[in-house]
N, C-alpha and C positions, 0 to 999 in steps of 0.2 A: 592117267594111263601111262603105259610103258610100251615102247615100240618093241616088236618081236619080229625076227626073220620068218617065223613059222606060222603066224596066224592068218595069213592071206589077206591082211588089211594094210592099208596105207595110213601112216601116221604123219600128220602135218602139224607143225608148231609155227605160228605166226607171231612175229615180234613187232610192236609199234616202234618205229625208229626214224627220227628226223635229223640225227646228227651222227658223225663218226664216233663221238664219245659214247653216245647211247649204244651204238653198235658194239663197241668194245666192252661195255658193261654187260650186254647180253651174252657176248662170247665168254666172258669170265663166269657168268652165271651158269652157262652150259657146262663148262669145265668142272665147276663145283657141284653140278647136278641140282641146282636150286632154281633153274629157269622157270619151272612150272609154278613156283610160288610168287612170281612177280606180277604186279598189277598190269592189266592190259594184254597179257600173253594169252593167245587163243590156241587151243589144242583140239584137234578132231581126229577121229579114227574111223575108217570104213573102207569098203571096196571102191566107192566113188565119193569124192568130196568136191563140193562147189563152194568157191569163195567169192563173195559179192561185196560191193560197197556202194553207198549212195553217191559218192564222189568218184571222179575219174582217178583211179589209183594205179600207179605204175607197179609192175611186178618184176622182181629179180629172181633168177634161179642160178645158184652157184656164182653169184656176183655179176651175172650178165643180164642186161635188159631183155625181158621176155615178152612184154606187151602190157596191157592194162586189164584190170578186172572187168567183167567176171572171168573166172578161171575154173575149169573143171579138171580135176586130177583123178586118175583111177589106177587100179591094179590090173595088170595083164594076166591072162590065164597061161601065158607062155612062161617057160622057165627062164631064170636069169642066172648068169654066171657071176659069182661074187668071189673075188680073190681076197683071201684072208691070210695074214701072217700065221704060220703054223704055231707060233708061240703065244698067240692071242687066245685067251680062254673065253669061250662064249658060255654065258651062264644060263642060257635057255635050254633046258634039258630036252626039248623036243626038236632041236635043230638037226636036220637030217641031210645036210649038204654033203656032196662028194667032191673032193678036191684032187686035182691031178697036178703033179709037179711040173 
């Protein structure tokens, strides 16, 4: 799957990571767009996604502790304001955002 601004879906990619070295390896894979090919990487897309584990598993969002699993994530029906550099090209032909300076 490939994330899109326009499809009304939430895309979640989970990486198994027990060390800073492995975290750096995942980051490099993301930059080279090969993270989806790695063993253990889980990807889901939908309007609501629930993440569960048999073990008590800590959750981080943007590097901050968020709690433990289970976790339910969803897409809001409300609009979001996304600031994008005007020189960045978005290759999703259906993107219909309006940007003010």
